[in-house]
N, C-alpha and C positions, 0 to 999 in steps of 0.2 A: 638489634638495638647497637651492637657494637660497631657494625659497619656503618650504620647511620650516623652514629656518635663522631667516628673518624672523618666522614665526609662532611657533615656539618661543622665539625670543628676547624677544618682547614678551608672550607668554601662558604661557610655561612648558609644562609637561606637560598643561596644560588643551587645548592645541590638539589638534584631532581630525583624523584621516586624511582625512575627506570635505573639511573646510575646506582642508587642504593641497593636495589634488587640485584643488579648484575655484580656489584662489589661483594655482596655476600652470598651470592651464588643461588639465590631464590628467583622463582618466576614472579612476574608482576602480580598475578592472582594471589599467590601466597602472602606477599607483602600487603596487599590490600584487604586480604581477610583479617589480618592482625591490626592493621592501622588504615582505616577507610580514607584517610587524606594525609597530606604532608603535615598539616596542621595538627592532626591527632598524633603523628609520630613525634613531632616537636614537643607537644604536651607531655606525652609519656617520657620523653628524655629529660625535660625540665623538672618533671615530678620526681624522677629518680635522683637528679642532682640535688634538689631541694632536700630530700631525704639526707644526702651527704652532708649538705649545709647545716642541718640541725645537728648532726653528730659533730661538725666543727664548732658550732655554738656551745654545745654542751662541754666540749673539751676546754674551750676558752673560759667557760663559766667557773672551771674547776681552779684557775689561776687565783691565787690568793690575793694578789695586788689588784685592786678594782680598776685602775687606769691601765695597767698592762693587760688585763682581762679584755677590756674593750679594744684595745689596739690591737691584740693578737687575733680578736674576732674579726675585725675589719680587714686586716692584713690577710688572714687565712681565706676569708670570703673571696677577696679579690685574687689571690694566688690560685685558688680552685677554679676560677673562671679563665684564667690565662691561658692562651692557647686554644680557646673554644669559642670561635666567632659566633655560632648559633646561640650559645648559652649567653654570651655578652649581649647579643641583640635581644634575646628574651628579657634578660634582666633590665634593659634599657627601655622595655615595653615597646618593642617593634610592632606589636599587634599580631604576631604570628602563632601565639600561644593562647590556648583556650584556659585562662586563669581559673575559671569555675572548676575545672578538673584537678586543680592543684590546691584547692582551698585548705584541705587539712594539713597538707605538708607545709604551706605558707604559714598557717596558724600556729603550728608547732615550732617553727622557726622564729616567729615573731614573739612568741611567748618566752623563749629562752633569751633572745636578743633584748628584749624588754627588761628582763631581770639583770643582765649584764649592765645595760646603760643605767638603770635605776640605782644600781650598787655603785657605779662609777660617779654618778651625780651625788649621792648621799655622802660619799667619801671626799666629794670636792676635786676629784681627779679630772672631771670635765666640766665644761660649761653647765650652769644650773638649768638652763633652758633646753638641753639636749633631751631628745626623746626618740622613741622607735620610729616615728614618722620621718625623722631626720636620717635614719640610717640608709634608706634607699636613695635619698638624695646625695649623700656623701659616696656611696658605692658607685651610683651612676656617672657622677661627675668624673671620678677617677677611672672608671671603666670605659668612658667615652675616649680618654686619652689612650687607654690600652687599645680600644677597637680601631679608632680611626687614625691612630698613628701620624698626627699631623706633622707635617715636614718641620724638621729642625728641632722639635720638641716633643718627643713621644716617650718620655720617661715617665711611665705611669707610676713607679715606685717614688720618684720625687714628688709628683702630684700628691700621692698619698701622704708623704711626710708632711707636706705643706698643710693638706687637709687636716691631718692629726693635730699638728701644731695649732691650727686656728680653733680646735674643739677643746684644747687644754685650757685649764684655768690658769690666771696669772702666776699663782703660787706653784703651779705644776709644770711650767715650761722646762724643757730639757735643752 
């Protein structure tokens, strides 16, 4: 998994199973016994990453200020994806991951994120219409800047700040 994660992080979905096997010193048969396809390997990696994302969400939930809790959550989520092209593609729904295999991890993450957002809405820290359904939209927008690095304007952190500013209530602008 570590070798695959390293290759997928740097090369995205262009990394091939034979390269991964060679990189970690395994034969192709051994790799395919554990992961019958590249898609299965990517799914296992994303499942593992979502477990870590749930931990990030629980840590953000412990922050007493509801607005700061939401902002730390979104920022931490994106920072965790920085430098990992395959995870970014998976989160932008590239179709290379079997999401059914990650249902439990996504549900756990969604539950915590929903509580963080609901608390921020109730406190008036973010727009009253913000919901969990918006979280992937916000993250994917910023992540696209991170992944595609468009010429002349690839500062995903600036994109994040603009996104966060748009989600704050008028009384909560910084």
